[in-house]
C-alpha positions in Angstrom: -31.4 37.2 -53.4 -37.3 32.6 -57.0 -37.2 24.6 -52.2 -41.1 25.6 -53.3 -41.7 27.4 -56.0 -41.6 31.2 -55.6 -42.4 33.9 -58.0 -39.1 36.2 -57.4 -40.9 39.2 -58.8 -40.2 41.1 -55.6 -36.5 40.3 -56.0 -36.3 41.0 -59.6 -38.1 44.3 -59.7 -36.0 46.1 -56.7 -33.0 44.7 -58.6 -33.6 46.3 -61.6 -34.8 49.8 -60.0 -31.5 49.7 -57.9 -29.5 49.3 -61.4 -31.2 53.1 -62.2 -30.5 54.8 -58.9 -26.9 53.9 -59.5 -26.3 51.9 -55.8 -25.3 49.1 -57.7 -22.8 49.8 -60.5 -22.2 48.0 -63.5 -18.8 46.0 -63.2 -17.0 44.2 -65.8 -18.8 41.4 -67.0 -17.5 38.2 -65.6 -19.4 35.3 -67.0 -21.1 33.2 -64.2 -21.0 29.3 -64.3 -24.7 29.3 -65.3 -23.8 31.0 -68.6 -22.7 27.8 -70.1 -25.2 26.3 -72.6 -27.6 24.5 -70.9 -30.7 22.5 -72.1 -34.2 23.1 -71.9 -34.0 26.6 -70.5 -37.3 28.5 -70.6 -36.9 31.6 -72.0 -39.0 34.5 -71.3 -39.3 37.9 -73.2 -38.5 41.3 -72.1 -39.4 44.6 -74.2 -36.3 45.7 -75.5 -36.8 49.1 -74.5 -37.7 48.2 -71.0 -34.8 49.9 -69.2 -35.9 49.1 -65.8 -35.1 45.4 -66.2 -31.7 44.5 -66.3 -31.7 40.8 -65.2 -30.9 38.7 -68.2 -30.8 34.5 -66.0 -32.4 33.7 -63.0 -32.0 30.5 -61.4 -33.6 28.4 -58.9 -32.2 26.3 -56.1 -34.1 23.1 -54.5 -32.9 22.6 -50.8 -32.8 24.5 -47.8 -30.7 26.6 -45.8 -28.8 25.5 -42.6 -27.6 28.7 -41.7 -29.1 31.9 -42.4 -28.0 34.9 -40.8 -28.5 38.9 -41.2 -26.5 41.2 -38.8 -26.1 38.4 -36.3 -29.9 37.4 -36.1 -30.9 33.8 -37.1 -33.4 34.2 -39.6 -35.7 31.6 -41.2 -34.8 30.9 -45.3 -38.0 30.4 -47.4 -36.0 30.3 -51.1 -32.5 31.0 -52.6 -32.2 32.3 -56.3 -29.1 33.7 -58.2 -29.8 36.4 -60.5 -27.5 37.5 -63.2 -27.6 41.3 -64.7 -26.7 42.5 -68.0 -24.1 44.5 -66.6 -22.4 41.7 -65.0 -23.5 41.9 -61.7 -24.6 39.0 -60.1 -26.9 38.3 -56.8 -27.6 35.4 -54.4 -31.1 36.4 -52.8 -32.7 34.9 -50.1 -36.5 35.4 -49.4 -37.0 35.3 -45.8 -39.9 33.3 -44.2 -41.6 36.1 -42.5 -45.6 35.9 -42.7 -45.8 39.6 -41.7 -43.5 40.7 -44.5 -43.6 38.7 -47.9 -41.2 41.4 -49.1 -38.2 40.7 -46.9 -35.3 39.8 -49.2 -32.0 39.6 -48.5 -29.0 39.5 -51.4 -25.4 39.1 -51.5 -24.1 40.9 -54.8 -21.1 41.6 -56.4 -20.0 42.1 -60.3 -16.6 40.2 -60.3 -16.5 36.3 -60.2 -14.4 33.7 -61.0 -15.0 29.8 -62.1 -12.6 26.5 -61.7 -13.6 24.0 -64.3 -17.4 23.1 -64.0 -17.9 22.6 -60.6 -17.0 25.5 -58.5 -18.1 29.2 -59.0 -17.0 32.3 -56.5 -18.9 35.6 -56.4 -16.7 38.7 -54.8 -19.5 40.1 -52.8 -19.2 43.8 -52.5 -22.8 44.6 -51.4 -25.4 43.3 -48.9 -29.0 44.6 -50.0 -31.4 44.8 -47.7 -35.4 45.0 -48.8 -38.9 44.9 -46.8 -42.1 46.4 -46.9 -41.1 49.4 -45.0 -38.4 50.2 -47.9 -39.6 53.3 -50.0 -41.0 52.9 -53.5 -39.6 53.7 -56.7 -41.8 53.1 -59.8 -44.0 50.9 -57.9 -41.6 48.4 -56.3 -39.5 48.6 -53.1 -35.7 49.9 -53.2 -33.4 47.7 -51.1 -31.0 49.3 -48.3 -27.6 48.9 -49.8 -24.8 48.0 -47.4 -21.5 48.1 -48.4 -19.6 44.8 -47.7 -16.9 42.4 -48.6 -17.1 38.8 -48.7 -17.7 35.9 -51.0 -20.4 33.3 -52.3 -19.2 30.1 -53.1 -21.4 27.3 -55.1 -20.4 23.7 -55.5 -21.8 21.5 -58.0 -22.0 20.1 -61.9 -23.1 23.1 -63.6 -23.9 21.2 -66.6 -26.2 18.8 -65.2 -27.5 21.6 -63.1 -26.7 19.6 -60.0 -26.0 22.3 -57.3 -24.7 20.8 -54.2 -24.2 23.8 -51.6 -24.0 27.4 -51.6 -22.1 29.3 -48.8 -22.1 32.9 -48.6 -20.3 35.2 -45.9 -19.8 38.9 -45.9 -19.2 41.8 -43.4 -20.5 45.2 -43.8 -18.4 48.4 -42.8 -20.1 48.6 -39.5 -18.9 45.4 -38.8 -22.0 43.4 -39.0 -21.6 39.9 -40.6 -24.0 38.2 -43.1 -23.9 34.3 -43.3 -25.6 31.8 -45.8 -25.0 28.1 -45.8 -27.2 26.3 -48.3 -27.5 22.5 -49.0 -29.2 21.1 -52.1 -31.8 18.4 -51.7 -30.5 16.3 -55.3 -33.1 18.1 -57.3 -31.7 19.9 -60.5 -31.7 23.5 -60.3 -34.3 25.7 -62.7 -32.6 28.2 -65.0 -35.1 30.7 -66.6 -33.3 32.9 -69.1 -34.3 36.4 -69.9 -34.4 37.9 -73.6 -35.2 41.1 -75.1 -37.3 41.8 -78.2 -39.1 45.0 -79.8 -41.4 47.0 -77.8 -43.9 46.9 -80.2 -44.0 43.0 -80.4 -44.7 43.2 -76.5 -47.7 45.9 -77.1 -49.1 43.8 -80.0 -49.5 40.6 -78.3 -50.7 42.4 -74.9 -53.4 44.1 -77.4 -54.4 40.5 -78.8 -54.8 39.2 -75.8 -56.8 42.0 -74.3 -59.1 41.9 -77.8 -59.8 37.9 -77.3 -60.8 38.3 -73.8 -63.2 41.3 -74.7 -64.5 39.1 -77.5 -65.3 36.5 -75.3 -66.9 39.1 -72.8 -69.1 40.5 -75.5 -70.5 36.7 -76.3 -71.1 35.9 -72.8 -73.1 38.7 -72.4 -75.0 38.0 -75.6 -74.1 41.6 -77.3 -76.0 42.0 -80.5 -73.8 41.8 -83.6 -74.7 45.7 -84.0 -73.1 46.8 -80.8 -70.4 44.3 -80.7 -67.7 46.7 -82.0 -68.9 49.6 -79.7 -68.9 47.0 -76.7 -65.3 45.9 -77.5 -63.8 49.4 -78.0 -65.3 50.1 -74.6 -64.0 46.9 -73.0 -60.4 47.8 -74.2 -60.5 51.3 -73.1 -61.3 50.1 -69.6 -58.6 47.8 -69.4 -56.3 50.4 -70.4 -55.8 49.2 -74.2 -56.0 51.4 -77.3 -58.6 50.3 -79.5 -56.3 51.2 -82.4 -52.9 49.6 -83.1 -49.5 51.3 -83.0 -49.6 50.4 -86.7 -52.7 52.0 -87.9 
């Protein structure tokens, strides 16, 4: 399918849903170049029981698209990111700069890759994913259209220092339509975000504590009498969809 800071929730969620509906079958785990240990990599916790989330690594690139064509049409490129799934499937994802459709996203995807030394990574593309606001919803997120395709994505740059120089992708679908990306980095280091899983109970407990703190603040701001504070907080939690009783009680 995240250069400006772009929240790629719109890209991650469709990729996760896609793994459930079976359009992107899991392949053998081919460790991408980004799997090498790096320093200062932000870690985001995801509930262990959340089967909808398959992504375990997100890499953002700083630079610009010198070429971006979809089915022969030149499109403006807004951001480029790399996603890696636990199944081994990887995605070079491009957000289209379309003011009328913020959810317009194109991804070059494959589950086989190779790496030469530390400065070259090649992904064999077998799918092109097309998403937009017109796509159907599944679980509250858009499900991209999957076009079987053949091609490659090549990334050049020093992975250890996160200095990516360029990314190039070329793929052709079964109808003969071509998809092309040429991305040139601007010298800024890539940003890497590792996704880890943790017990669902821990995620719920922290969410409840945050909600409890927010409700206590609201009670203080509303100057609720001490004798009415408990009832106020219970109502506040219930209105926010949080159970007043913890799972351990």
